[in-house]
N, C-alpha and C positions, 0 to 999 in steps of 0.2 A: 502494501500500500504505497509507502518512501512517505510515514506516516511514525518517526520515533514512540515510540512505547510506552512512555511513559505524559508527552503529547495525546498520543491515543489515547491512555486513561482517563486523563484529566477532563476531555473531550463528553466520555461516557459517565463520568462523575460530575462534571455541568449538567448535563441530559437528565438525570437521576434528580438530579436536586432543582432540576424545573418544570419537571412532568412529578417530584411529588412519588414516586415509586422503582424501585431496583429493577434494573434490569438485567441484572447479569450478579450468578450467586458464583465466587469465588473462594476457595477452596486447595488447598495443595498440592489436587491433582491436576492443575488449571480452571476453568473457567468455564461454566454456561450460561443458557437462559431463563430466563426464570419465565412464567407465564406469562408477564410485560413484554419484557422482551421477546420475544414470542409473534403477539401482537404489533406491538411496533412493527415488527420489521414484515412482516404480512403487509401492514397497511405503508410500510414502504415503501416494496416491491410494487405495490397498487402505484403511487403515486408520483417516484418516477419512469415507471411505463409507463400512464398516462404523457407526463412534460415531454418523453421521449415522439409519442406517438404527436401530442399536439407539433412539435419541431414538423418532426416528418411530414402533416401539412402540410402547415406555411410552406417548407419548399416549397410542395410538390406543386405548388401554382404558379410557381417559376414554370412550372417545363419539361424540369431536370431533376426530378427527385422522385426516382423510385419510391411506390412501399417497400421491402421488402421481408417476407412471411417464411418460416420453413411449417412446414406440413409435415408432418406421422404419420406416418399409414400400417398399419400392416405385413406380412411377409406374402398374405393369401392376395393382398391386392393388391400390390407392386407386381408378382406375377401376375396375374389378370390385366388389370391396368394403366399400368405405371409407366407407360409410355408413351403416353395419349394426356393423361395429365397432366402434365407438363406443354408440351405445344396442343392440347386446350385453353389451356389458361394464358398459356404466348397467344394465340388467336381471338380467344374473346376476351380477358379484360385485361387495360391496357393502363400500365402506370403498374402493374405490382410486380415482383418480382416472385419466382417461388422455389425455393428448395423443402426438394422430399428428403423424411428422415424415417428408413426402416428397421421398424425398433417393434420387441411384443406390447398388446395394450396394454399388459402391467408395469411394459420400462417409460413406455407413452409417459403416460397420467406423471410417472415421478419428473420426466422430463418438461412435465405442461409448469408444470409448482415452481421446477427451480426456474421461465422461464427462456427452456432456449429452448420449445418449440412457441408457437403459435396460434396454434390447432390442431388439433390428431382427430383420423378417422380411426374409431376403436371401438373396441366394443367390450372390454373394461367397463365394471358399474362404475359409475361418474360419485364417489361420494361426500365430494370438496365441493360443499355448495358456494363457490366465489365462480366456479369453473360456468359455462353458459353451454349447453347442450341439448339438442336435439334431437330426435330419435329419425334414421333415413331407414331403414330394410331390414328383413332377417332373415336367417342362412341355417337351414337344418345341416349337419355335422354327415362329416360320409365314416364308415370304416374300411379303412384300410388293411390291408393284407397284402401274402405272394401271392402268381396269379395257380401255384401248384397246390396252392394251400387255403385253395376257396374255393368252399360247396356252389350246386348249382345254386341261384337265386342273384335276385337284384338287388333286395334287403336279409334284418336278422337285426334279432330282441333284444332290446338291453340289455337284459339278463344274458342272453350269450357271449353277449361283448363282453360282461362283465368277467366270463367262463373263460374268458381270451385271456394268452400271456402276454397284457396291451405296453406298451412301449411307451410313453408319455414323457411330457413336455414338463418344465419346474412350478411347484405345486400352486406358483401363483399366478400361473398364467389361467386363463380366460374356462379355456377350454377344460384344465380339470379342476378347475371350479362349480365349474356347469356340469363335468359325466361325478363329481364329489355330492354335489345336489340331489341331485336326481336316481343317484343308489342310497343315500340318507334317508330321503323321501318313500325309496318302496320298500323301507328296512336293511339294503343291499351293505356288502363293505367294498369300496375299491381297496382294490391290494396292488395295484401294478407291478411288473412283474419286474420294467425298467426305468428311471426317470434321469430321464437325463436333457438340457436344455441346451438342445440340441436339433433342428428342425431335422437337419442336414441325416445328421445318426441315427434319430428314429428310425427316418426311411432307408434305410443303412440296414438297421436290424433287421426294418418289412421285409423288404425286395428279400434275401438273409434265407427267410422265412423263421426264422429264429423268434419275433415276434410276430402282432401288432399292434395299428392304433386307429386313435379318434383322427379323424382333423379333416380341416376345410379344405374345397377341393381345390382353390383354387393353389393350400400351401405343398401338391403334391402333384400338378397340373402338367411336368412332363412325363414326369414315372408313371402319372396314370394314359397318358394319351401313347408311351411308347409301350405302355403293355408289362414294363417292371412293375406292375402293381394293379389290385384292384379293388375299386372298392363298393361298396355293396351302404347302399342309408338304413338307418338303426332308424325299427319303431321300436312297439310298443312301451317307451313313450319315444319319438324324438329328442336329439338332441337338436336345441336352435337356439345360436346366439343371436344380438343383435347387435344395429352398426350403430353407432354413435355417431359425429360433427361435436365434438367438441372443445371447444376456445376461448381465452384470459378472454377477460371481460376486458379488458381495454380498449380491446376491435372489434370491438361490436358493432360501431359504427361502421368499417369494412368488411366484417361479415355478415352484416343486415341488408346491404347493398342487392339491387336485382342482378345485376351481373354475377357477383356472387355467388348467388342465392340458385339463377341459371348455373352456373358452373359447378355449385355441389350435385346436381340435379341429377346434370348431364352421368359424371361417374358414375350414379347410382343406374343411372339407365344403363348405361358398361355393364358393368356387374347384375343387374340382368340379364344382358344379351348376352352374357360369356355363356362359351359353351362348359359344364360340366358345374354350376352352383345352380344348387335350389333356397331361390333365393325371393322372396317379396317387396311390395313397396310396404310399408306402415305409413 
């Protein structure tokens, strides 16, 4: 920060005196923030973000300043329509520069909270009340297995899925949490044989016939089209996730514009029309 520790300490103490509350707990192991400190930090992020947005908005009046946004997308969305997202925005939304960040849904929410993403197409359940969200689509997930390890038929029951050698990604991932919630509701136990936070590694295990998995079509599109994996829809019940568009509150004006809403709607159209996924607009 290029600030001496003593000077920084004095500034913090002056701020605490002004507010009449302790912002930091100081102890032998270091320093941690108090509840008041956390609250002030959240407000400061919002204030500074709005100041930055105001600065960009004023500069754009000259015609020289682009609004730079970072959009988080899941691996399955990136594989299905990632190329089209950038081209579409450039054609139809002038004055906006978009960067795509491919990441698991639960990690996107962390990046949003840290200010490293402006907005996100995520399947994560959003609990942060400061974030603005809109439900877009719902999608039925698939049971994937090796071609030689797949009985006849296009469907498989949820109970049969739980009885297989499941390989799943992180317990924080939406798919894991959805399957666990459904199992609990039916009085069943989810006991995956493998837990690997790598989509590629999970698909490799399945392709070798070592395990089976639950994934969206988009995450395994290439392997399914080449015949390296076989997919079946899960029934009784289905495993369905909801796609949300989530953004930080300071970008509300930008994301409420007709052009950006139309941009998000076109992404939904592309996803629905993509080969393979079972998706429905909400």
